[in-house]
PAFIPA-493896 format. One line per field, with one value per residue (C-alpha): residue number from 1; x, y, z. Coordinates in nm, 4 decimals. Each point is the difference from the previous one (the first is absolute). Layout:
! PAFIPA-493896
fimi: NUM,...
c1: X,...
c2: Y,...
c3: Z,...
END
This chain:
! PAFIPA-493896
fimi: 1,2,3,4,5,6,7,8,9,10,11,12,13,14,15,16,17,18,19,20,21,22,23,24,25,26,27,28,29,30,31,32,33,34,35,36,37,38,39,40,41,42,43,44,45,46,47,48,49,50,51,52,53,54,55,56,57,58,59,60,61,62,63,64,65,66,67,68,69,70,71,72,73,74,75,76,77,78,79,80,81,82,83,84,85,86,87,88,89,90,91,92,93,94,95,96,97,98,99,100,101,102,103,104,105,106,107,108,109,110,111,112,113,114,115,116,117,118,119,120,121,122,123,124,125,126,127,128,129,130,131,132,133,134,135,136,137,138,139,140,141,142,143,144,145,146,147,148,149,150,151,152,153,154,155,156,157,158,159,160,161,162,163,164,165,166,167,168,169,170,171,172,173,174,175,176,177,178,179,180,181,182,183,184,185,186,187,188,189,190,191,192,193,194,195,196,197,198,199,200,201,202,203,204,205,206,207,208,209,210,211,212,213,214,215,216,217,218,219,220,221,222,223,224,225,226,227,228,229,230,231,232,233,234,235,236,237,238,239,240,241,242,243,244,245,246,247,248,249,250,251,252,253,254,255,256,257,258,259,260,261,262,263,264,265,266,267,268,269,270,271,272,273,274,275,276,277,278,279,280,281,282,283,284,285,286,287,288,289,290,291,292,293,294,295,296,297,298,299,300,301,302,303,304,305,306,307,308,309,310,311,312,313,314,315,316,317,318,319,320,321,322,323,324,325,326,327,328,329,330,331,332,333,334,335,336,337,338,339,340,341,342,343,344,345,346,347,348,349,350,351,352,353,354,355,356,357,358,359,360,361,362,363,364,365,366,367,368,369,370,371,372,373,374,375,376,377,378,379,380,381,382,383,384,385,386,387,388,389,390,391,392,393,394,395,396,397,398,399,400,401,402,403,404,405,406,407,408,409,410,411,412,413,414,415,416,417,418,419,420,421,422,423,424,425,426,427,428,429,430,431,432,433,434,435,436,437,438,439,440,441,442,443,444,445,446,447,448,449,450,451,452,453,454,455,456,457,458,459,460,461,462,463,464,465,466,467,468,469,470,471,472,473,474,475,476,477,478,479,480,481,482,483,484,485,486,487,488,489,490,491,492,493,494,495,496,497,498,499,500,501,502,503,504,505,506,507,508,509,510,511,512,513,514,515,516,517,518,519,520,521,522,523,524,525,526,527,528,529,530,531,532,533,534,535,536,537,538,539,540,541,542,543,544,545,546,547,548,549,550,551,552,553,554,555,556,557,558,559,560,561,562,563,564,565,566,567,568,569,570,571,572,573,574,575
c1: 2.0079,-0.3102,-0.3207,-0.2649,-0.3746,-0.2153,-0.3812,0.0199,-0.3305,-0.0338,-0.3153,-0.0872,-0.1070,-0.3632,0.0532,-0.0054,0.2610,0.2644,0.2489,-0.1162,0.2126,0.3285,0.2691,0.3166,0.3780,0.1916,0.3344,0.3283,0.2130,-0.2980,-0.2222,-0.3621,-0.2816,-0.3460,-0.2502,-0.3745,-0.2801,-0.0661,-0.1623,0.1471,0.2095,0.3488,0.0649,-0.1641,0.2336,0.3098,-0.1106,-0.0755,0.3501,0.1396,-0.1849,-0.2275,-0.3278,-0.1106,-0.0514,-0.3448,0.1349,0.3006,0.3664,0.2899,0.3679,0.2895,0.3111,-0.1326,-0.0897,-0.3714,-0.1117,-0.2430,0.0484,-0.3618,-0.1669,0.3235,0.2558,0.3436,0.2635,0.2731,-0.2169,-0.0989,0.3654,0.0323,-0.2843,-0.0182,-0.3378,-0.0742,-0.3639,-0.2060,-0.0194,0.3379,-0.1626,-0.1261,0.3503,0.1661,-0.0358,0.3436,0.1270,0.2737,0.0919,0.3062,-0.2160,-0.2298,0.2936,0.1434,-0.3402,-0.0099,0.3509,-0.0695,-0.1308,0.3250,0.2287,0.2726,0.3086,-0.0011,0.2542,-0.1993,-0.3260,0.1456,0.1276,-0.3390,-0.1709,0.2289,-0.0377,-0.3790,-0.0201,0.2240,-0.2146,-0.3063,0.1943,-0.0314,0.2804,0.1439,-0.1457,-0.3403,0.0864,-0.0974,-0.3323,-0.3396,-0.1476,-0.3611,0.0970,0.1548,-0.1706,-0.1875,0.2856,0.2569,-0.2138,-0.0189,0.3792,0.0546,-0.2359,0.1943,0.3285,-0.1340,-0.0826,0.3278,0.2275,0.0065,0.0379,-0.2719,0.0141,-0.3531,-0.1405,-0.3784,-0.0829,-0.3542,-0.0225,0.3637,-0.0141,-0.3175,0.0516,0.3638,0.1372,0.1275,0.3635,-0.0416,-0.2058,0.2735,0.2599,-0.2125,-0.0312,0.3742,0.0636,-0.2470,0.1740,0.3417,-0.1273,-0.1312,0.3384,0.1894,-0.1689,-0.1718,-0.1230,-0.3194,-0.2309,-0.2531,-0.3793,-0.1566,-0.3719,-0.0703,-0.2285,0.2810,0.0981,0.2040,0.3147,-0.0292,-0.1143,0.3285,0.1900,-0.1986,0.0940,-0.3349,-0.3533,-0.3073,-0.3443,-0.2731,-0.3688,-0.2512,0.2371,0.0958,0.3158,-0.0910,0.3468,0.3620,0.2753,0.2686,-0.0686,0.0525,-0.2721,-0.2341,0.0261,-0.0733,-0.3328,-0.1392,-0.3438,0.1280,0.0826,-0.3299,-0.1902,0.1807,-0.0857,0.3648,0.0498,0.2641,0.3559,0.0807,0.2298,-0.2704,-0.2575,0.2318,0.0669,-0.3741,-0.0503,0.2758,-0.1482,-0.3389,0.1733,0.1576,0.3410,0.0725,0.2872,0.2112,-0.0463,-0.2149,0.2064,0.0200,0.1454,-0.0233,0.3648,-0.0903,-0.2840,0.2476,0.2432,-0.2755,-0.1044,0.3600,0.0274,-0.3262,0.1148,0.3363,-0.1678,-0.2367,0.2907,0.2121,-0.2157,0.2957,0.1777,-0.1489,0.1545,-0.0041,-0.2998,0.0317,0.1509,-0.2481,0.0077,0.2581,-0.1422,0.3037,0.0654,-0.3356,-0.1733,0.0874,-0.1305,-0.3348,-0.3075,-0.2253,-0.2411,-0.3671,-0.2007,-0.3051,-0.3100,-0.3659,-0.0301,0.2570,-0.2253,-0.2417,-0.3605,-0.1260,-0.1314,-0.2642,0.0757,-0.1279,-0.1568,-0.1362,-0.3512,0.1170,0.2206,-0.2832,-0.2443,-0.1054,0.2045,-0.3111,-0.1283,0.3346,0.0117,-0.3567,0.0509,0.3266,-0.1472,-0.3078,0.1987,0.2669,-0.2605,-0.1677,0.3269,0.0905,-0.3225,0.0846,0.1378,-0.1121,0.2004,-0.2711,-0.0419,0.3742,0.0416,-0.2775,0.1579,0.3418,-0.1489,-0.1795,0.3178,0.2072,-0.2628,0.0127,0.3803,0.0008,-0.2464,0.2100,0.3125,0.2387,0.3625,0.1272,0.2910,-0.2422,-0.1105,0.3348,-0.1738,-0.1851,0.3235,0.0404,-0.3747,0.0302,0.3026,-0.1816,-0.3139,0.2069,0.1903,-0.3254,-0.1495,0.3119,0.0188,-0.3707,0.0317,0.2997,-0.0668,0.1889,-0.0943,0.1011,0.0133,0.3341,0.1850,-0.1347,-0.0086,-0.0677,-0.2934,-0.2236,-0.3796,-0.1143,-0.3554,0.1154,0.2146,-0.2888,-0.2392,0.2550,0.0578,-0.3731,-0.0235,0.2943,-0.0621,-0.2306,0.2809,0.1948,-0.2714,-0.0815,0.3637,0.0171,-0.3090,0.1640,0.2808,-0.2069,-0.1728,0.3351,0.1383,-0.2970,-0.0472,0.2376,0.0479,-0.2078,-0.2846,0.0059,-0.0005,-0.2904,-0.1905,0.0393,-0.1183,-0.3001,-0.1235,-0.1204,-0.2944,-0.0965,0.1350,0.1495,0.2458,0.0474,0.3572,0.0263,-0.0998,0.2348,0.2897,-0.0727,-0.0244,0.3157,0.1938,-0.1056,0.0785,0.3447,0.0776,-0.1071,0.2016,0.3143,0.0492,0.0519,0.2250,0.2223,0.0022,0.1095,0.2836,0.1146,-0.0041,0.1895,0.2767,0.0093,0.0443,0.2854,0.1762,-0.0301,0.1277,0.3016,0.0698,-0.0296,-0.2026,-0.1312,-0.3364,-0.3449,-0.1263,-0.1586,0.1881,0.2863,0.2718,0.0212,0.3592,-0.1160,-0.2680,0.2363,0.1322,-0.3460,-0.1921,0.0452,-0.0497,-0.3139,-0.1428,0.0817,-0.1680,-0.3167,-0.0025,0.0352,-0.2971,-0.2024,0.0921,-0.0951,-0.3312,-0.0767,0.0715,-0.2282,-0.2820,0.0357,-0.0115,-0.3288,-0.1610,0.0624,0.0866,-0.1458,-0.1011,-0.1604,-0.3228,-0.0115,0.1120,0.0428,-0.2518,0.0089,-0.2143,-0.3419,-0.0466,-0.3173,-0.0293,-0.0678,-0.1649,0.3435,0.0476,-0.3502,0.0531,0.3311,-0.1301,-0.3234,0.1855,0.2380,-0.2905,-0.1655,0.3231,0.0514,-0.3545,0.0455,0.3418,-0.1272,-0.2919,0.2258,0.2481,-0.2650,-0.2361,0.1494,-0.0587,-0.3609,-0.0572,0.1363,-0.2182,-0.3134,0.0782
c2: -25.5409,0.0557,0.1972,-0.1549,0.0526,-0.1186,0.0018,0.2984,0.1633,0.3074,0.1981,0.2324,0.3596,-0.1033,-0.2589,-0.3028,-0.2595,-0.0552,-0.2284,-0.2450,-0.1801,-0.0247,-0.1834,-0.0719,0.0536,0.1389,-0.1837,0.1866,-0.0452,-0.1200,0.1338,-0.0348,0.0253,0.1196,-0.1078,0.0225,0.1286,0.3764,0.1164,-0.2808,0.2426,-0.0267,0.3740,0.0634,-0.2508,0.1641,0.3516,-0.1215,-0.1523,0.3378,0.1840,0.1845,-0.1491,-0.0299,-0.3358,-0.0772,-0.2726,-0.2282,0.0949,0.0271,-0.0402,0.0800,-0.1900,-0.0032,0.3728,0.0886,0.1870,0.2158,0.2276,0.0534,0.1664,0.0965,-0.2262,-0.0603,0.2049,-0.2595,-0.2677,0.2255,0.0521,-0.3749,-0.0044,0.1081,0.0146,0.0061,0.0757,-0.1798,0.3152,0.1793,0.3414,-0.0406,0.0664,0.2395,0.3752,0.1698,0.2124,-0.2404,-0.3650,0.1016,0.1963,-0.3001,-0.2172,0.2567,0.0444,-0.3731,0.0163,0.3053,-0.1880,-0.2026,0.3082,-0.1392,0.2033,0.1438,-0.2544,-0.2940,0.1480,0.0429,-0.3577,-0.1273,0.1905,-0.1500,-0.3504,0.0239,0.1171,-0.2861,-0.2440,0.0926,0.0271,0.3778,0.2264,0.2925,0.2384,-0.0724,0.2035,0.3317,-0.1182,0.1049,-0.3238,0.0615,0.0325,-0.3464,-0.3061,-0.2367,-0.2511,0.2704,0.1374,-0.3474,-0.0371,0.3469,-0.0916,-0.3215,0.1928,0.2437,-0.2922,-0.1761,0.3020,-0.0074,-0.3820,-0.0804,-0.3392,-0.0831,0.0710,0.0199,-0.0154,0.0280,-0.1472,0.0833,-0.1590,0.1811,0.2485,-0.0782,-0.1805,-0.3614,0.1078,0.2348,-0.2649,-0.2602,0.2488,0.0742,-0.3686,-0.0420,0.2904,-0.1438,-0.3379,0.1624,0.2027,-0.3155,-0.1672,0.3120,0.0694,-0.2118,0.2726,0.0876,-0.1191,0.0938,-0.0193,0.0159,0.0298,-0.1244,-0.1892,-0.0603,-0.3514,-0.1036,0.2061,0.0396,-0.3392,-0.1782,0.2770,-0.0185,-0.1870,0.0373,0.0636,0.1376,-0.0290,0.2437,-0.0514,0.2682,0.1414,-0.3285,-0.2075,-0.3391,-0.1325,0.0541,-0.2238,-0.0513,0.0403,-0.3740,-0.0767,0.2536,-0.1377,-0.3456,0.1421,0.1837,0.0042,0.2763,0.2256,-0.0776,0.0694,0.3308,0.0927,0.0667,-0.2270,-0.2617,0.0722,-0.1021,-0.2851,-0.1548,0.0389,-0.1798,-0.2739,-0.0552,-0.0121,-0.2616,-0.2035,0.0056,-0.1605,-0.2740,0.1617,0.0080,0.2140,-0.1049,0.3316,0.3057,0.2608,0.3696,0.1216,-0.0983,-0.1038,-0.2415,-0.1385,-0.0656,-0.1669,-0.2254,-0.0936,-0.0914,-0.2061,-0.1806,-0.0723,-0.1334,-0.2119,-0.1463,-0.0874,-0.1520,-0.1298,-0.1563,0.3335,0.2491,0.3429,0.2359,0.2259,0.3641,0.2110,0.1960,0.3759,0.1394,0.1851,0.2058,-0.1731,0.0976,-0.3375,-0.0887,0.3364,-0.0010,-0.0212,-0.3020,0.0090,0.0730,-0.2595,0.1118,-0.0738,0.0681,0.1709,0.2605,0.1244,0.2701,0.0413,0.3242,0.2149,0.2656,0.3549,0.1030,0.3210,-0.1376,0.1196,0.3620,-0.0256,-0.1369,0.2684,0.2564,0.3194,0.2168,-0.1939,0.0353,0.3718,0.0611,-0.2007,0.1773,0.3426,-0.0503,-0.1536,0.2742,0.2788,-0.1651,-0.0362,0.3636,0.1127,-0.1817,0.2227,-0.1784,-0.2586,-0.2652,0.0574,-0.0054,-0.3233,-0.1601,0.1314,-0.1380,-0.3389,-0.0180,0.1072,-0.2682,-0.2596,0.0990,-0.0062,-0.3420,-0.1312,0.1409,-0.1829,0.2860,-0.0806,0.2120,0.1498,0.1897,0.2094,0.1807,0.2909,0.0655,0.0973,0.3446,0.0556,-0.0775,0.2297,0.2830,-0.0410,-0.0142,0.3188,0.1747,-0.0961,0.1186,0.3320,0.0691,-0.0176,0.2297,0.3474,0.2918,0.1021,0.2835,0.3740,0.1663,-0.3294,-0.2480,-0.3672,-0.2917,-0.2107,-0.2710,-0.0138,-0.3597,0.1008,0.1458,-0.3050,-0.2340,0.1847,-0.0146,-0.3706,-0.0705,0.2003,-0.1768,-0.3510,-0.0994,0.0634,-0.3083,-0.2624,0.1717,-0.0335,-0.3560,-0.1037,0.1261,-0.2560,-0.3137,0.1987,0.0728,-0.3496,-0.1778,0.2339,0.0127,0.3114,-0.1635,-0.0653,0.3630,0.1239,-0.2224,0.1005,0.3669,-0.0602,-0.2047,0.2878,0.1695,-0.2151,0.1856,-0.1055,0.3345,0.1718,0.3782,0.1243,0.1341,-0.3354,-0.1769,0.2207,-0.0444,-0.3767,-0.0221,0.2284,-0.1960,-0.3311,0.1227,0.1278,-0.3235,-0.1958,0.2124,0.0394,-0.3740,-0.0170,0.2748,-0.1773,-0.3221,0.1863,0.1416,-0.3453,-0.1442,0.2594,-0.0429,-0.3730,0.0364,0.2568,-0.2268,-0.3017,0.1791,0.2554,-0.2628,0.2430,-0.1552,0.1763,-0.1495,-0.1386,0.2641,0.2914,0.2078,0.1901,0.3730,-0.0341,-0.2491,0.2304,0.2178,-0.3070,-0.1115,0.3302,0.0647,-0.3655,-0.0123,0.3137,-0.1338,-0.3291,0.1807,0.2125,-0.3156,-0.1449,0.3103,-0.0305,-0.3683,0.0791,0.2707,-0.2439,-0.2583,0.2549,0.1038,-0.3638,-0.0398,0.2913,0.2962,0.2537,0.3377,-0.1149,-0.3229,0.0248,-0.3783,-0.1055,-0.3409,-0.0736,-0.2440,-0.3115,0.0388,-0.1348,-0.0554,0.0092,-0.3368,-0.0814,0.0178,0.3676,0.0942,-0.1902,0.1730,0.3481,-0.0619,-0.1389,0.2969,0.2457,-0.1794,0.0069,0.3678,0.0878,-0.1862,0.1563,0.3498,-0.0450,-0.1421,0.2826,0.2706,-0.1548,0.2141,0.3177,-0.1018,-0.0746,0.3402,0.1744,-0.1829,0.0688
c3: -3.5513,-0.2102,-0.0390,0.2230,-0.0160,0.2887,-0.0345,-0.2348,-0.0973,-0.2240,-0.0736,-0.2867,0.0589,-0.0126,0.2723,-0.2293,0.0964,-0.2694,0.1778,0.2647,0.2575,-0.1952,0.1980,-0.1972,-0.0030,-0.2982,0.0195,-0.0152,-0.3106,-0.2035,-0.2757,0.1046,-0.2531,0.1026,-0.2624,-0.0292,-0.2180,-0.0312,0.3218,0.2095,0.2075,-0.1553,-0.0298,0.3361,0.1631,-0.1480,0.0955,0.3512,0.0219,-0.1117,0.2784,-0.2428,0.1228,0.3624,0.1630,0.1363,0.2269,0.0291,-0.0192,-0.2459,0.0887,-0.2326,0.1069,0.3555,0.0027,0.0260,-0.3093,0.1962,0.2996,0.0904,-0.2988,-0.1766,-0.1709,0.1440,-0.1819,0.0593,-0.1619,-0.2926,-0.0903,-0.0553,-0.2565,-0.3621,-0.1759,-0.3750,-0.0799,-0.2578,-0.2133,-0.0252,-0.0436,0.3580,0.1341,-0.2477,0.0514,-0.0268,-0.2897,-0.1137,0.0432,0.2007,0.2451,0.0299,0.1001,0.2412,0.1640,0.0717,0.1488,0.2183,0.3082,0.0138,0.0264,-0.2282,-0.0949,-0.3526,-0.1231,0.1339,-0.1319,-0.3509,0.0026,0.1149,-0.2822,-0.2644,0.1426,0.0127,-0.3620,-0.1083,0.1955,-0.2061,-0.3279,-0.0437,-0.1335,0.1950,-0.2611,0.1496,0.3130,-0.1611,-0.1442,0.1362,0.1441,-0.1020,-0.3671,-0.0091,-0.1383,0.2278,0.0064,0.0729,0.2831,0.1457,-0.0108,0.1509,0.2833,0.0535,0.0001,0.2628,0.2267,-0.0791,0.0642,0.3836,-0.0039,0.2551,0.1630,-0.1147,-0.3447,-0.0375,-0.3702,-0.1334,-0.3525,-0.0873,-0.3482,-0.1095,-0.2812,-0.0797,-0.3032,0.0171,-0.0086,0.2975,0.1793,-0.0457,0.1255,0.3065,0.0816,-0.0342,0.2386,0.2524,-0.0158,0.0462,0.2923,0.1655,-0.0347,0.1066,0.3320,0.2596,0.2389,-0.1837,-0.2714,-0.2643,0.0081,-0.3450,-0.0704,-0.3498,-0.2318,-0.2529,0.1045,-0.3049,0.0714,0.3774,0.1277,-0.0938,0.1788,0.3241,0.3150,0.1725,-0.1238,0.1735,-0.1581,0.1042,-0.0620,0.0992,0.2581,0.1647,-0.0243,-0.1474,-0.0855,0.1040,-0.1313,-0.2618,-0.3738,-0.0485,0.2538,-0.1599,-0.3550,0.1349,0.1213,-0.3033,0.1610,0.2326,-0.2948,-0.1661,0.3206,0.0476,-0.3628,-0.0801,-0.2985,-0.0583,-0.1150,-0.3557,0.1032,0.2156,-0.2785,-0.2415,0.2553,0.0451,-0.3774,-0.0316,0.2813,-0.1753,-0.2990,0.2091,0.0501,0.3729,0.1209,0.2952,0.1826,-0.0457,-0.1867,0.0750,-0.3312,-0.3683,0.0212,0.2788,-0.2158,-0.2826,0.2415,0.1351,-0.3552,-0.0866,0.3170,-0.0762,-0.3568,0.1152,0.2629,-0.2618,-0.2282,0.2761,0.2836,0.1782,0.0184,0.2346,-0.0564,0.2933,0.0271,-0.0903,0.2720,0.2002,0.0123,0.2460,0.2945,0.1028,0.3326,0.1429,-0.0209,0.3575,0.1252,-0.1765,0.2218,-0.0042,-0.2949,0.0507,-0.1901,-0.1946,0.2007,-0.0531,0.3374,-0.1034,-0.2778,0.1146,-0.0961,-0.1488,0.2838,-0.0447,0.1022,0.3392,-0.1287,-0.3273,0.0810,0.0220,-0.3077,-0.2137,0.1162,-0.2602,0.0286,0.0145,0.2998,0.1769,-0.0697,0.1133,0.3195,0.0783,-0.0732,0.2200,0.2839,-0.0137,0.0069,0.2976,0.1895,-0.0603,0.1694,0.3244,0.2752,0.3161,0.1881,-0.0306,-0.3722,-0.0635,0.1958,-0.2045,-0.3232,0.0912,0.0864,-0.3351,-0.1818,0.1729,-0.0929,-0.3670,-0.0028,0.1638,-0.2574,-0.2862,0.1287,-0.0835,0.1036,0.2850,-0.1969,-0.2230,0.2959,0.0061,-0.1738,0.3273,0.1770,-0.1622,0.0451,0.3702,0.0313,-0.1788,0.2134,0.3190,-0.0857,-0.0835,0.3363,0.1825,-0.1853,0.0426,0.3791,0.0324,0.1397,0.1467,0.3505,0.2275,-0.0283,-0.0532,0.0432,-0.2512,0.0922,-0.2284,0.1141,-0.1339,-0.0112,0.0378,-0.0963,-0.3320,-0.0697,0.0820,-0.2298,-0.2820,0.0598,-0.0208,-0.3221,-0.1682,0.1338,-0.2921,-0.2502,0.1087,-0.0744,-0.3294,-0.1103,0.1330,-0.1974,-0.3177,0.0365,-0.0823,-0.2740,-0.1636,0.0604,-0.1581,-0.2975,-0.2930,-0.2125,-0.2728,0.2470,0.1091,-0.3598,-0.0981,0.3100,-0.0938,-0.3542,0.1139,0.2136,-0.3186,-0.1023,-0.3200,-0.3355,-0.0972,0.2288,-0.0284,-0.0605,0.3564,0.1480,-0.2406,0.1072,0.3701,-0.0295,-0.2089,0.2355,0.3063,-0.1685,-0.1088,0.3491,0.1623,-0.2539,-0.0008,0.3763,0.0661,-0.3065,0.1404,0.3367,-0.1692,-0.1729,0.3324,0.1554,-0.2968,0.0328,0.3779,-0.0505,-0.2497,0.2195,0.3012,-0.1944,-0.1443,0.2721,0.2788,0.2082,0.3197,-0.0256,0.0211,-0.3339,-0.2202,0.1553,-0.1368,0.1809,-0.0726,-0.1199,-0.2651,-0.1419,-0.2145,-0.1823,-0.1121,-0.0167,-0.3727,-0.1060,0.2158,-0.1630,-0.3464,0.0880,0.1145,-0.3176,-0.2042,0.1863,-0.0865,-0.3660,0.0007,0.1692,-0.2558,-0.2833,0.1588,0.0354,-0.3612,-0.1079,0.1892,-0.1808,0.2319,-0.2705,-0.0866,-0.3482,0.1154,0.2012,0.0545,0.3442,0.1505,0.2712,0.2872,-0.0158,0.1506,0.3495,0.1943,0.3717,0.1543,0.3280,0.1594,-0.0923,0.1169,0.3254,0.0722,-0.0771,0.1902,0.2996,-0.0039,-0.0078,0.2924,0.2013,-0.0788,0.1094,0.3283,0.0518,-0.0707,0.2391,0.2697,-0.0416,0.0176,0.2555,0.2768,-0.1993,-0.0677,0.3695,0.0968,-0.2585,0.1186,0.3632
END
């Protein structure tokens, strides 16, 4: 059995494709490396395998079990997976190390004796003493946090380990111990495996049985480490860099010293040099070549390698809504404001139909992914309830009867109908405007050189609000992701069960307060202090023909829409 990916595609929140058409098997009983340059999709692939990111298309199977049941992950599959994030602080939130470990064991419902044994074994696996159980995790050093995070994943002994940069931030001794434990685990069980995303090839490449190379979200190579080092152009193309042993081998070859095989470790380089020297001294005697790296009885079960090919390498694609993203924030605001005010004045069926058609055309042109329109659901529910409640009435004399006035409900529906396109038009505005764009747009509204204190305060308050709200949302999503990874909750990505909220409430509040303190420090560093009247200002920007064309076109559309929506009223007044 193995983890199988078939035509897997994953999109970012903004709709940009991160992983494209990944079809590969992760063999059982093997250690698989996923390597690639930063931004190639390594972490995204691991989080998708762990059920933390939704799949745009394709499918994932874990030992024959589909990872997804519709829009939610399969609980049975999640229990077979253990995820370690790239940054250990992204998964630690309990008061003590012992509580961290017990939280990770909670979904498995182990007896107390078995849970205590699992805790001790996991600490020993990462070379931590039992005295560490009573320490507060967030006060530990970076290397200790990393090892605690590894222990939390190790404790329930999942069949599949998903490790994101496991050797980052730990000392060489702890790194060597980790590699030894991984090798022992591979030899000790054949019903699972390990998938490791890394750029640290020197210690991990000799340990691996299978290697995947990602480049700009596509799989360009899958094969054994020996096959990969024989094709160094793949590593250079993927901007990963060559392992030290391969660099030394190339340097020796440039000086006329040819090795019999491409080495994976410095020890193998030394063995090849000794073999070459002995062969030069005694040509008639051919000593046996150095033994190849053992592959733990998985060589016969490895999938066929994917050779590097030019057609597997993608070209850089432009964003579908680049024109809206590059538009000046003031032009976007003015267009949205005028269009929203025009829509809110429409209360006839013909005008509303025309407004909805124009709104759908703008949304189609902006290419906003459909999942971002989930915010319209509560709006629709609220508008529907308002229409229903507005039509209710009590009828009868002494005996009251509940009735419904369709005329009242229809009038309310016509009055509230413009709210939906106004909210919908705000979605592409938010998706194509970063917090920095919004802040600069606010500051550019004041064209004079000197800003009064009231204007300064309003601009700063608005900029802080616009900046802090998405930061708080990101913190919520980060905690939801760590709770889902460790609590094995079969909820949709980005959501948190109510029973998980108490465990992360205080750490979440502390994280938000820390963000506020960091933001205050950053503002002070930029000159926002009471004793310093100098403020940083955004770079000047001039409107181009594009901005004038968009605003002018929007005004023309709004005038036509307003006239069309009020033509009936004008006709009645004239008649």
